[in-house]
C-alpha positions as a Markdown table, in Angstrom:
| # | Residue | x | y | z |
|---|---|---|---|---|
| 1 | Met | 69.9 | 129.8 | 102.4 |
| 2 | Gly | 72.4 | 129.5 | 99.6 |
| 3 | Trp | 73.1 | 127.1 | 96.8 |
| 4 | Leu | 76.6 | 126.2 | 95.5 |
| 5 | Ile | 76.2 | 124.7 | 92.1 |
| 6 | Asp | 78.9 | 122.5 | 90.7 |
| 7 | Pro | 78.2 | 122.0 | 87.0 |
| 8 | Ala | 81.2 | 119.7 | 86.5 |
| 9 | Glu | 79.8 | 117.2 | 89.0 |
| 10 | Glu | 76.1 | 118.1 | 88.4 |
| 11 | Thr | 75.7 | 118.6 | 92.2 |
| 12 | Val | 74.0 | 121.3 | 94.3 |
| 13 | Phe | 75.2 | 122.0 | 97.8 |
| 14 | Val | 72.5 | 123.7 | 99.9 |
| 15 | Tyr | 73.7 | 125.8 | 102.9 |
| 16 | Arg | 71.3 | 126.8 | 105.6 |
| 17 | Pro | 72.1 | 128.6 | 108.9 |
| 18 | Lys | 72.9 | 126.3 | 111.8 |
| 19 | Gln | 72.3 | 123.1 | 109.7 |
| 20 | Glu | 74.4 | 120.5 | 108.0 |
| 21 | Ile | 75.1 | 121.0 | 104.3 |
| 22 | Glu | 72.8 | 119.1 | 102.1 |
| 23 | Val | 74.0 | 117.6 | 98.8 |
| 24 | Phe | 71.7 | 117.0 | 95.8 |
| 25 | Glu | 72.8 | 115.2 | 92.7 |
| 26 | Val | 71.0 | 115.1 | 89.4 |
| 27 | Gly | 67.6 | 113.6 | 89.9 |
| 28 | Val | 63.9 | 114.3 | 90.4 |
| 29 | Glu | 64.1 | 115.3 | 94.0 |
| 30 | Met | 63.0 | 118.9 | 94.6 |
| 31 | Leu | 65.6 | 121.4 | 95.7 |
| 32 | Pro | 64.8 | 123.4 | 98.9 |
| 33 | Val | 63.9 | 127.0 | 98.2 |
| 34 | Pro | 63.5 | 130.0 | 100.6 |
| 35 | Glu | 60.0 | 130.5 | 102.0 |
| 36 | Phe | 59.5 | 133.8 | 100.2 |
| 37 | Met | 59.6 | 131.9 | 96.9 |
| 38 | Gly | 56.1 | 130.5 | 97.6 |
| 39 | Gly | 55.2 | 127.5 | 95.4 |
| 40 | Phe | 58.4 | 127.6 | 93.2 |
| 41 | Glu | 59.7 | 124.1 | 92.5 |
| 42 | Leu | 62.9 | 123.0 | 90.8 |
| 43 | Thr | 64.7 | 119.7 | 90.5 |
| 44 | Thr | 68.5 | 119.3 | 90.0 |
| 45 | Gln | 67.6 | 117.7 | 86.6 |
| 46 | Glu | 65.7 | 120.8 | 85.5 |
| 47 | Leu | 68.4 | 123.2 | 86.8 |
| 48 | Phe | 71.3 | 121.4 | 85.0 |
| 49 | Gly | 69.1 | 121.1 | 81.9 |
| 50 | Trp | 68.9 | 124.9 | 81.8 |
| 51 | Leu | 72.5 | 125.4 | 82.6 |
| 52 | Met | 73.8 | 123.0 | 79.9 |
| 53 | Glu | 71.7 | 124.4 | 77.0 |
């Protein structure tokens, strides 16, 4: 799994093996994370809040 973060558009593209690319825009929807990250949760709104500080 990989994220491509576009700060100009405030968009996150999520790449997973053998799956369609998912696109997440700023909002409260949780971003998918790898299983090894356990209960880690992050929204695009939180991510871009950190990046824009």
